[in-house]
C-alpha positions in Angstrom: -23.9 -30.3 10.3 -24.3 -29.9 14.0 -22.0 -27.0 15.0 -22.6 -24.6 18.0 -21.1 -21.1 17.6 -19.3 -19.9 20.6 -18.0 -16.4 20.2 -17.6 -15.6 23.9 -13.9 -16.8 24.0 -13.1 -14.9 20.9 -14.8 -11.7 21.9 -13.2 -12.0 25.4 -9.9 -11.5 23.6 -10.9 -8.1 22.1 -7.9 -6.2 23.6 -5.5 -8.4 21.6 -7.7 -8.0 18.5 -7.8 -4.3 19.0 -4.0 -4.2 19.2 -3.6 -6.4 16.2 -6.0 -4.1 14.3 -4.1 -1.1 15.2 -0.7 -2.6 14.1 -2.3 -3.5 10.8 -3.6 0.1 10.3 -0.3 1.6 11.2 1.6 -0.7 8.8 -0.8 -0.1 6.0 -1.0 3.6 6.5 2.8 4.1 6.7 3.3 1.8 3.7 0.8 3.8 1.7 2.4 7.2 2.5 6.0 6.1 1.9 5.1 3.8 -1.1 3.2 6.7 -2.8 6.4 8.9 -2.3 8.6 6.2 -3.7 6.2 5.7 -6.6 5.9 9.4 -7.5 9.8 9.6 -7.6 10.0 6.5 -9.7 7.3 7.7 -12.1 9.0 10.9 -12.6 12.4 9.0 -13.3 10.8 6.7 -15.6 9.0 9.4 -17.7 11.6 12.2 -17.4 14.9 10.8 -16.1 18.0 9.7 -18.0 18.3 6.3 -19.7 20.4 4.7 -17.0 17.8 5.7 -14.2 15.0 4.5 -16.4 16.7 1.1 -16.8 17.1 0.8 -13.0 13.5 1.7 -12.3 12.1 -0.6 -14.9 14.3 -3.5 -13.6 12.9 -2.7 -10.1 9.3 -2.7 -11.3 9.6 -5.9 -13.3 11.4 -7.7 -10.4 8.7 -6.8 -7.9 5.6 -7.3 -10.1 6.8 -10.6 -11.2 7.8 -12.2 -7.8 5.3 -13.2 -5.1 5.0 -10.7 -2.1 5.6 -13.6 0.2 9.1 -14.1 -1.3 9.8 -10.5 -1.1 8.9 -10.5 2.6 11.1 -13.7 3.2 13.9 -11.9 1.4 13.9 -8.8 3.7 13.4 -10.8 6.9 15.4 -14.0 6.4 17.8 -13.4 3.6 19.2 -10.0 4.4 20.3 -10.9 7.9 22.8 -13.2 6.0 24.7 -10.1 4.9 24.4 -8.4 8.3 21.1 -6.4 7.8 18.7 -7.4 10.5 15.2 -5.9 11.0 12.4 -6.4 13.5 9.4 -8.2 12.0 7.4 -5.0 11.9 10.2 -3.2 10.2 10.8 -6.0 7.7 6.9 -6.0 7.0 6.9 -2.2 6.4 9.9 -2.3 4.0 8.5 -5.0 2.0 5.1 -3.5 1.7 6.6 -0.2 0.6 8.8 -1.9 -2.0 5.9 -3.8 -3.3 3.5 -0.9 -3.4 6.1 1.4 -4.9 6.4 -0.9 -8.0 2.7 -1.3 -8.7 2.0 2.4 -8.0 4.8 3.6 -10.2 3.0 2.1 -13.3 -0.3 3.6 -12.3 1.1 7.1 -11.7 3.2 6.8 -14.9 0.0 6.2 -16.9 -1.5 9.2 -15.3 1.4 11.4 -16.1 1.4 10.4 -19.7 -2.2 11.1 -20.0 -1.5 14.8 -19.5 -1.6 16.7 -22.7 1.7 18.1 -23.8 0.1 21.5 -24.6 -0.5 21.9 -20.8 3.2 21.4 -20.2 4.2 23.8 -23.0 1.8 26.3 -21.5 3.6 26.0 -18.1 6.9 26.6 -19.8 5.4 29.7 -21.6 4.4 31.0 -18.2 8.0 30.6 -17.0 7.1 28.1 -14.3 10.1 26.1 -12.9 10.4 22.4 -13.9 9.3 21.3 -10.4 6.4 23.6 -10.4 5.3 22.3 -13.7 5.6 18.7 -12.4 3.7 19.4 -9.2 0.9 21.6 -10.4 0.5 21.0 -14.2 1.3 17.2 -14.4 1.1 15.5 -11.1 -2.0 17.0 -9.5 -4.2 16.3 -12.7 -2.6 12.9 -13.1 -3.5 11.9 -9.5 -7.0 13.0 -10.1 -7.2 10.8 -13.3 -5.8 7.7 -11.6 -7.1 8.1 -8.1 -9.6 5.2 -8.2 -6.9 2.7 -9.4 -4.5 4.1 -6.9 -6.8 3.8 -3.9 -7.8 0.3 -5.0 -4.0 -0.7 -4.9 -3.8 0.8 -1.4 -6.8 -1.5 -0.2 -5.2 -4.5 -1.8 -2.0 -3.6 0.1 -3.9 -3.4 3.4 -5.5 -6.9 2.8 -2.1 -8.3 1.7 -0.7 -7.2 5.0 -2.2 -10.3 6.4 0.7 -12.2 5.0 3.2 -10.5 7.3 1.9 -12.7 10.1 4.2 -15.5 8.7 7.2 -13.6 10.0 5.6 -12.9 13.6 4.7 -9.4 12.9 2.0 -8.6 15.5 -0.7 -7.7 13.0 -4.4 -8.8 13.0 -3.9 -12.1 11.4 -1.0 -13.1 13.7 -3.2 -12.2 16.7 -6.1 -14.3 15.3 -3.7 -17.2 15.0 -2.7 -16.9 18.6 -6.2 -16.7 19.8 -7.2 -19.7 17.7 -4.3 -21.8 19.2 -5.6 -20.9 22.6 -9.4 -21.2 22.1 -9.6 -23.8 19.3 -12.5 -21.9 17.9 -11.1 -21.4 14.4 -14.5 -20.8 12.7 -15.4 -18.1 15.1 -12.0 -16.4 15.1 -11.8 -16.0 11.4 -15.4 -14.9 11.0 -14.5 -12.1 13.4 -11.2 -11.3 11.7 -12.8 -11.3 8.2 -15.4 -8.8 9.5 -12.7 -6.6 10.9 -10.9 -6.6 7.6 -14.1 -5.8 5.9 -14.6 -2.8 8.2 -11.1 -1.7 7.7 -11.7 -1.8 3.8 -14.9 0.3 4.2 -13.1 2.7 6.5 -10.3 3.2 4.2 -12.6 3.6 1.2 -14.4 6.4 3.2 -11.1 8.1 4.1 -10.1 8.1 0.3 -13.4 9.6 -0.6 -13.0 12.4 1.9 -9.5 13.0 0.6 -10.8 13.2 -2.9 -13.5 15.7 -2.0 -11.1 17.9 -0.1 -8.0 17.8 -2.5 -9.0 16.6 -6.0 -12.7 17.5 -6.6 -12.2 20.3 -8.9 -13.5 21.0 -12.4 -11.5 19.4 -15.2 -10.9 22.1 -17.8 -9.0 20.1 -20.2 
């Protein structure tokens, strides 16, 4: 194989790569925050809600976990406009990512909630704590500590899966890379650089999650 690497044209497009990286970070971070909120509500509903609510949540989880993310993305961007609901590519990408993460994270959080001993809940009731206080302090916080590694791994997978949103012309890193490749015809160099950027993003998010753990969840487990 006689191939000469030429990164100069790719590196000359660093403003576009930086903008695409920023869009990827924004989409991923917003989807993580909103998706986590959705998952917490759904996990509460699945473990403590009435039967009709549990049925709806279970149907949502099974539907999302058993269909491809790409199909979900196409549904929000291409199918919903047929009934009058139109979104920009970025908005459709964000909604699809939130819905996808919500389903997967619900099951992770549910497992954490069900790992809490019932004696701790009974102790909270004996101390006359309100239901929401018991859920927040006695159930949710210890549960998050238990499932934190699995949850953050799901967040990283979400960030990496965001590359798919380029197919609906969302201006993320992968979409920018495709544009640069079509202009420079340096496919090998473009995707080496993009792969390194995604690697750096994964490492950066891992570091951020470790800092969050140290600040919020690194306390003695007295169970």
